[in-house]
C-alpha positions, 0 to 999 in steps of 0.5 A: 856453279849457279845457274839463275833463272825461272823453270819454265823459260825456254832460254833456261831450258835450253841452257839446262840441258845443253850443262847437263848433256855436257856433264857440267854440274850446278845448282838451280835457282829458280827467282820465281820460288826462292826471290833474289836479293837486292844485294846479289843483284847489286853484285852483278850490276857491278860485274856486268851493268844493270842494263844488261840485267834488265831484259828489254826484249821481254814480255814483262818488260814490255809488259811495264807502263812507259812511264814505268820503263822510263823510271829506270834509268840508273842500277838502283831504279833497275834492282828496285824493278828487279827484285819485285819482277825477277822475270825481268832479269835476262836469264839464265844467269850462270855464276861461279864463286860469286863471279857472273860467267855467262848470262844468256843462252849462247852455244858457242859462247858456252862451248867456250866458257865450259870447256 
């Protein structure tokens, strides 16, 4: 299992603490250090949709100019943005065997998915 995110993100920190406390093994992929490929983002878009992957509630999205936000209107434009501004990707994203098993952190959902 791979947890994708940014190490200093509070939501990612909460997810990692929960996984560790529940003895669930995982690797951590830090977008800031390792980036993310358009191919991987495309695979995730096919599973959960680009609209869920782009975190429009986060600081990175809100800091974009309105004109730039309006250009993100389809999968191709969303992937182009996410490759360059990885902080705009909703976090954490947890993947197992190439399948997205969880997006974001919700303790009740984690209990259902990982127990």
